[in-house]
N, CA, C and O atoms as CSV, one atom per row, in Angstrom:
chain,resi,resn,atom,element,x,y,z
A,1,MET,N,N,83.212,81.775,93.323
A,1,MET,CA,C,83.800,81.105,94.579
A,1,MET,C,C,82.949,81.786,95.871
A,1,MET,O,O,82.944,82.952,95.475
A,2,SER,N,N,82.282,81.814,97.057
A,2,SER,CA,C,81.922,82.367,98.306
A,2,SER,C,C,83.180,82.494,99.359
A,2,SER,O,O,83.970,81.559,99.491
A,3,ASN,N,N,83.303,83.680,100.072
A,3,ASN,CA,C,84.025,83.827,100.351
A,3,ASN,C,C,84.436,82.393,101.664
A,3,ASN,O,O,85.498,82.007,102.153
A,4,GLU,N,N,83.096,81.992,101.822
A,4,GLU,CA,C,83.373,80.610,103.342
A,4,GLU,C,C,84.040,79.575,102.777
A,4,GLU,O,O,84.769,78.798,103.395
A,5,ASP,N,N,83.716,79.536,101.167
A,5,ASP,CA,C,84.740,78.341,100.490
A,5,ASP,C,C,86.000,78.833,100.235
A,5,ASP,O,O,86.799,77.963,99.888
A,6,LEU,N,N,86.395,79.870,100.292
A,6,LEU,CA,C,87.822,80.769,99.956
A,6,LEU,C,C,87.974,80.236,101.559
A,6,LEU,O,O,88.559,79.164,101.718
A,7,ARG,N,N,87.627,80.723,102.369
A,7,ARG,CA,C,87.988,80.496,103.858
A,7,ARG,C,C,88.520,78.970,104.410
A,7,ARG,O,O,89.515,78.601,105.034
A,8,LYS,N,N,87.230,78.230,103.801
A,8,LYS,CA,C,87.751,76.636,103.941
A,8,LYS,C,C,89.254,75.822,103.251
A,8,LYS,O,O,89.934,74.861,103.609
A,9,GLN,N,N,89.304,76.771,102.120
A,9,GLN,CA,C,90.685,76.338,100.963
A,9,GLN,C,C,91.576,77.049,101.734
A,9,GLN,O,O,92.575,76.335,101.815
A,10,ALA,N,N,91.785,78.253,102.454
A,10,ALA,CA,C,92.749,79.059,103.307
A,10,ALA,C,C,93.178,77.953,104.060
A,10,ALA,O,O,94.330,77.520,104.013
A,11,HIS,N,N,92.194,77.442,104.818
A,11,HIS,CA,C,92.683,76.602,106.419
A,11,HIS,C,C,93.804,76.303,105.765
A,11,HIS,O,O,94.770,76.683,106.427
A,12,ASP,N,N,94.117,75.785,104.749
A,12,ASP,CA,C,95.371,74.221,104.634
A,12,ASP,C,C,96.758,75.048,104.087
A,12,ASP,O,O,97.915,74.677,103.888
A,13,LEU,N,N,96.230,76.032,103.981
A,13,LEU,CA,C,97.650,77.028,103.269
A,13,LEU,C,C,98.805,77.367,104.136
A,13,LEU,O,O,98.738,77.793,105.289
A,14,ASP,N,N,99.664,77.174,103.578
A,14,ASP,CA,C,100.939,77.675,104.650
A,14,ASP,C,C,101.325,79.330,104.349
A,14,ASP,O,O,100.902,79.859,103.321
A,15,VAL,N,N,102.095,80.037,105.254
A,15,VAL,CA,C,101.837,81.251,105.031
A,15,VAL,C,C,103.327,81.463,103.846
A,15,VAL,O,O,104.306,80.718,103.799
A,16,THR,N,N,103.148,82.334,103.245
A,16,THR,CA,C,103.980,82.186,101.930
A,16,THR,C,C,104.405,83.838,101.775
A,16,THR,O,O,105.087,84.132,100.793
A,17,VAL,N,N,104.104,84.659,102.502
A,17,VAL,CA,C,104.564,85.931,102.942
A,17,VAL,C,C,104.834,86.501,104.314
A,17,VAL,O,O,103.810,86.636,104.983
A,18,TRP,N,N,105.804,86.819,104.818
A,18,TRP,CA,C,105.624,87.416,106.104
A,18,TRP,C,C,105.794,88.864,105.911
A,18,TRP,O,O,106.374,89.307,104.919
A,19,VAL,N,N,105.283,89.644,106.871
A,19,VAL,CA,C,105.335,91.342,107.031
A,19,VAL,C,C,106.152,91.736,108.123
A,19,VAL,O,O,105.749,91.574,109.275
A,20,GLY,N,N,107.113,92.169,107.910
A,20,GLY,CA,C,108.310,92.163,109.316
A,20,GLY,C,C,108.655,94.072,109.402
A,20,GLY,O,O,107.985,94.823,108.692
A,21,LYS,N,N,109.474,94.488,110.107
A,21,LYS,CA,C,109.552,95.667,110.206
A,21,LYS,C,C,109.999,96.504,108.661
A,21,LYS,O,O,109.894,97.730,108.615
A,22,GLY,N,N,110.371,95.912,107.745
A,22,GLY,CA,C,109.846,96.988,106.310
A,22,GLY,C,C,108.454,97.368,106.364
A,22,GLY,O,O,108.111,98.523,106.113
A,23,GLY,N,N,107.737,96.575,106.636
A,23,GLY,CA,C,106.400,96.982,106.526
A,23,GLY,C,C,105.789,96.495,105.075
A,23,GLY,O,O,106.392,95.967,104.140
A,24,ILE,N,N,104.265,96.877,105.200
A,24,ILE,CA,C,103.479,96.186,103.895
A,24,ILE,C,C,104.049,96.884,102.744
A,24,ILE,O,O,104.038,96.383,101.620
A,25,GLU,N,N,104.549,98.035,103.002
A,25,GLU,CA,C,105.508,98.418,101.534
A,25,GLU,C,C,106.489,97.265,100.896
A,25,GLU,O,O,106.618,96.897,99.729
A,26,ALA,N,N,106.898,96.992,101.667
A,26,ALA,CA,C,108.555,96.245,101.290
A,26,ALA,C,C,107.651,94.646,100.762
A,26,ALA,O,O,108.328,93.874,100.084
A,27,VAL,N,N,106.124,94.207,101.104
A,27,VAL,CA,C,106.009,93.002,100.536
A,27,VAL,C,C,104.790,93.191,99.539
A,27,VAL,O,O,104.201,92.152,99.242
A,28,THR,N,N,104.402,94.190,99.069
A,28,THR,CA,C,103.355,94.314,98.022
A,28,THR,C,C,103.872,93.835,96.159
A,28,THR,O,O,103.005,93.504,95.350
A,29,ASP,N,N,105.084,93.883,95.855
A,29,ASP,CA,C,105.212,93.481,94.888
A,29,ASP,C,C,105.333,92.238,95.078
A,29,ASP,O,O,105.215,91.745,93.956
A,30,GLU,N,N,105.547,91.179,96.040
A,30,GLU,CA,C,105.589,89.948,96.366
A,30,GLU,C,C,104.359,89.580,96.270
A,30,GLU,O,O,104.136,88.622,95.530
A,31,LEU,N,N,103.406,90.116,96.862
A,31,LEU,CA,C,102.257,89.256,97.240
A,31,LEU,C,C,101.480,90.082,95.864
A,31,LEU,O,O,100.420,89.604,95.461
A,32,LYS,N,N,101.833,90.851,95.440
A,32,LYS,CA,C,101.196,90.900,93.589
A,32,LYS,C,C,101.493,89.826,93.161
A,32,LYS,O,O,100.505,89.101,93.050
A,33,ASP,N,N,102.769,89.197,92.746
A,33,ASP,CA,C,103.125,88.169,92.044
A,33,ASP,C,C,102.735,86.805,92.576
A,33,ASP,O,O,102.599,85.887,91.767
A,34,GLN,N,N,102.578,86.635,93.630
A,34,GLN,CA,C,102.072,85.600,93.886
A,34,GLN,C,C,100.246,85.231,93.722
A,34,GLN,O,O,99.767,84.157,93.358
A,35,LEU,N,N,99.471,86.518,94.128
A,35,LEU,CA,C,97.932,86.622,93.474
A,35,LEU,C,C,97.697,86.628,92.090
A,35,LEU,O,O,96.627,86.791,91.502
A,36,GLU,N,N,99.011,86.398,91.560
A,36,GLU,CA,C,99.036,86.077,90.168
A,36,GLU,C,C,98.753,84.864,89.711
A,36,GLU,O,O,98.033,84.504,88.779
A,37,SER,N,N,99.606,84.087,90.712
A,37,SER,CA,C,99.658,82.878,90.307
A,37,SER,C,C,98.980,81.886,91.311
A,37,SER,O,O,98.861,80.661,91.281
A,38,ASN,N,N,98.669,82.619,92.004
A,38,ASN,CA,C,97.614,81.714,93.178
A,38,ASN,C,C,96.365,82.138,93.215
A,38,ASN,O,O,96.331,83.365,93.114
A,39,GLU,N,N,95.359,81.668,93.313
A,39,GLU,CA,C,93.850,82.018,93.959
A,39,GLU,C,C,94.214,82.499,95.634
A,39,GLU,O,O,94.265,83.722,95.773
A,40,LEU,N,N,94.374,81.983,96.427
A,40,LEU,CA,C,94.828,82.394,97.471
A,40,LEU,C,C,96.412,82.725,98.121
A,40,LEU,O,O,97.457,82.175,97.774
A,41,VAL,N,N,96.248,83.761,99.130
A,41,VAL,CA,C,97.899,84.249,99.461
A,41,VAL,C,C,97.205,83.695,101.473
A,41,VAL,O,O,96.134,83.769,102.074
A,42,LYS,N,N,98.237,83.324,101.699
A,42,LYS,CA,C,98.270,83.465,103.432
A,42,LYS,C,C,99.587,84.309,103.645
A,42,LYS,O,O,100.668,83.972,103.164
A,43,VAL,N,N,99.375,85.529,104.477
A,43,VAL,CA,C,100.443,86.312,104.788
A,43,VAL,C,C,100.520,86.407,106.326
A,43,VAL,O,O,99.363,86.287,106.727
A,44,LYS,N,N,101.313,86.560,107.310
A,44,LYS,CA,C,101.756,86.781,108.241
A,44,LYS,C,C,102.594,87.671,108.471
A,44,LYS,O,O,103.627,88.004,107.891
A,45,PHE,N,N,101.757,88.257,109.909
A,45,PHE,CA,C,102.246,90.021,110.180
A,45,PHE,C,C,103.117,89.700,111.453
A,45,PHE,O,O,102.603,89.183,112.445
A,46,LEU,N,N,104.328,89.993,111.395
A,46,LEU,CA,C,105.165,89.583,112.442
A,46,LEU,C,C,105.228,91.330,113.339
A,46,LEU,O,O,105.276,92.488,112.924
A,47,ARG,N,N,105.198,90.784,114.514
A,47,ARG,CA,C,105.365,92.076,116.287
A,47,ARG,C,C,105.847,93.156,115.487
A,47,ARG,O,O,105.343,94.279,115.495
A,48,ALA,N,N,107.224,92.670,114.519
A,48,ALA,CA,C,107.997,94.168,114.211
A,48,ALA,C,C,107.089,94.687,113.247
A,48,ALA,O,O,107.222,95.901,113.094
A,49,ALA,N,N,106.048,94.059,112.419
A,49,ALA,CA,C,105.496,95.205,111.540
A,49,ALA,C,C,104.044,95.950,112.307
A,49,ALA,O,O,103.469,96.940,111.855
A,50,ARG,N,N,103.713,95.318,113.353
A,50,ARG,CA,C,102.322,95.518,113.867
A,50,ARG,C,C,102.732,96.951,114.671
A,50,ARG,O,O,101.905,97.861,114.626
A,51,GLY,N,N,103.853,97.138,115.321
A,51,GLY,CA,C,103.840,98.385,115.831
A,51,GLY,C,C,103.012,98.926,117.100
A,51,GLY,O,O,103.344,98.586,118.235
A,52,GLY,N,N,102.082,99.654,116.899
A,52,GLY,CA,C,100.871,100.075,117.421
A,52,GLY,C,C,99.613,99.854,116.570
A,52,GLY,O,O,98.494,100.317,116.790
A,53,THR,N,N,99.928,99.207,115.745
A,53,THR,CA,C,98.645,98.595,114.569
A,53,THR,C,C,98.184,97.363,114.627
A,53,THR,O,O,98.816,96.332,114.856
A,54,SER,N,N,96.606,97.560,114.324
A,54,SER,CA,C,96.219,95.582,114.486
A,54,SER,C,C,96.826,95.207,113.529
A,54,SER,O,O,97.471,95.834,112.689
A,55,THR,N,N,96.558,93.855,113.687
A,55,THR,CA,C,96.761,93.497,112.358
A,55,THR,C,C,95.949,93.592,111.251
A,55,THR,O,O,96.401,93.797,110.125
A,56,ASP,N,N,94.269,93.398,111.608
A,56,ASP,CA,C,93.321,93.672,111.017
A,56,ASP,C,C,93.283,95.241,110.285
A,56,ASP,O,O,92.829,95.386,109.150
A,57,GLU,N,N,93.934,96.622,111.262
A,57,GLU,CA,C,93.962,97.679,110.068
A,57,GLU,C,C,95.308,97.530,109.252
A,57,GLU,O,O,95.311,98.213,108.228
A,58,LEU,N,N,96.397,96.826,109.465
A,58,LEU,CA,C,97.641,96.074,108.247
A,58,LEU,C,C,97.019,95.404,107.144
A,58,LEU,O,O,97.212,95.753,105.979
A,59,ALA,N,N,96.346,94.539,107.448
A,59,ALA,CA,C,95.761,93.518,106.180
A,59,ALA,C,C,95.160,94.427,105.398
A,59,ALA,O,O,95.677,94.674,104.308
A,60,GLU,N,N,93.832,95.172,105.841
A,60,GLU,CA,C,93.200,96.130,105.135
A,60,GLU,C,C,94.253,96.536,104.352
A,60,GLU,O,O,94.358,95.937,103.282
A,61,ASP,N,N,95.022,97.350,104.581
A,61,ASP,CA,C,95.887,98.460,104.158
A,61,ASP,C,C,96.496,97.555,103.315
A,61,ASP,O,O,96.469,98.053,102.190
A,62,LEU,N,N,97.104,96.331,103.289
A,62,LEU,CA,C,97.633,95.448,102.448
A,62,LEU,C,C,96.984,95.488,101.068
A,62,LEU,O,O,97.319,95.721,99.907
A,63,ALA,N,N,95.486,95.020,102.012
A,63,ALA,CA,C,94.684,94.380,100.296
A,63,ALA,C,C,94.398,95.546,99.594
A,63,ALA,O,O,94.166,95.525,98.386
A,64,ASP,N,N,94.398,96.791,100.415
A,64,ASP,CA,C,93.821,97.921,99.424
A,64,ASP,C,C,95.252,98.393,98.289
A,64,ASP,O,O,95.163,98.617,97.082
A,65,ALA,N,N,96.443,98.436,99.103
A,65,ALA,CA,C,97.823,98.387,98.043
A,65,ALA,C,C,97.823,97.819,97.397
A,65,ALA,O,O,97.976,98.320,96.283
A,66,VAL,N,N,97.637,96.099,97.477
A,66,VAL,CA,C,97.944,95.314,95.655
A,66,VAL,C,C,96.482,95.061,95.397
A,66,VAL,O,O,96.283,93.867,95.170
A,67,ASN,N,N,95.392,95.807,95.360
A,67,ASN,CA,C,94.099,95.544,95.251
A,67,ASN,C,C,93.784,94.018,95.354
A,67,ASN,O,O,93.553,93.297,94.383
A,68,ALA,N,N,93.796,93.787,96.112
A,68,ALA,CA,C,93.214,92.032,96.340
A,68,ALA,C,C,92.229,92.255,97.841
A,68,ALA,O,O,92.428,92.920,98.858
A,69,GLU,N,N,91.272,91.486,97.469
A,69,GLU,CA,C,90.225,91.010,98.511
A,69,GLU,C,C,90.631,90.050,99.729
A,69,GLU,O,O,91.147,88.933,99.760
A,70,LEU,N,N,90.195,90.928,100.709
A,70,LEU,CA,C,90.847,90.235,102.329
A,70,LEU,C,C,89.619,89.179,102.157
A,70,LEU,O,O,88.449,89.434,101.871
A,71,ILE,N,N,90.023,88.341,102.328
A,71,ILE,CA,C,88.868,86.728,102.830
A,71,ILE,C,C,88.680,86.848,104.420
A,71,ILE,O,O,87.555,86.953,104.910
A,72,GLU,N,N,89.828,86.827,105.182
A,72,GLU,CA,C,89.961,86.873,106.019
A,72,GLU,C,C,91.457,87.382,107.076
A,72,GLU,O,O,92.546,87.549,106.528
A,73,THR,N,N,91.283,87.575,108.592
A,73,THR,CA,C,92.198,87.746,109.407
A,73,THR,C,C,91.795,86.499,110.425
A,73,THR,O,O,90.709,86.044,110.783
A,74,ARG,N,N,93.058,86.187,110.698
A,74,ARG,CA,C,92.653,85.165,112.136
A,74,ARG,C,C,94.136,85.636,112.777
A,74,ARG,O,O,95.174,85.601,112.115
A,75,GLY,N,N,94.070,86.024,113.995
A,75,GLY,CA,C,95.104,86.350,114.753
A,75,GLY,C,C,95.973,87.139,114.210
A,75,GLY,O,O,95.404,88.213,114.015
A,76,ASN,N,N,97.365,87.195,113.758
A,76,ASN,CA,C,98.415,87.819,113.004
A,76,ASN,C,C,98.068,87.283,111.612
A,76,ASN,O,O,97.952,88.275,110.893
A,77,THR,N,N,97.866,86.261,110.960
A,77,THR,CA,C,97.680,86.180,109.535
A,77,THR,C,C,96.675,86.446,108.737
A,77,THR,O,O,95.636,86.416,109.396
A,78,ALA,N,N,96.511,86.656,107.793
A,78,ALA,CA,C,95.707,87.138,106.906
A,78,ALA,C,C,95.578,86.655,105.362
A,78,ALA,O,O,96.534,86.853,104.612
A,79,VAL,N,N,94.704,86.185,105.005
A,79,VAL,CA,C,94.133,85.554,103.254
A,79,VAL,C,C,93.744,86.898,102.381
A,79,VAL,O,O,92.976,87.817,102.666
A,80,TYR,N,N,94.472,86.698,101.332
A,80,TYR,CA,C,94.007,87.491,99.972
A,80,TYR,C,C,93.580,86.198,98.693
A,80,TYR,O,O,93.899,85.065,98.334
A,81,HIS,N,N,92.675,87.284,98.380
A,81,HIS,CA,C,92.423,86.516,96.932
A,81,HIS,C,C,92.254,87.477,95.558
A,81,HIS,O,O,92.065,86.956,94.459
């Protein structure tokens, strides 16, 4: 499935993981679990998580941490495959 197809699928997804002041380390296990049972997972980066970091940077760090593919970031939300 192409990234474009995955992005279209992600459009209607609900956010199921929220990254807060605990940072990405606090959600890596949860995201790994969700990726095992779902093709796509949508993650929201709350203001407390961002600090001086951009959502794009955090999204890439989280993708690396769980060995997932970052499909897209939009606003403060990222989609993983």
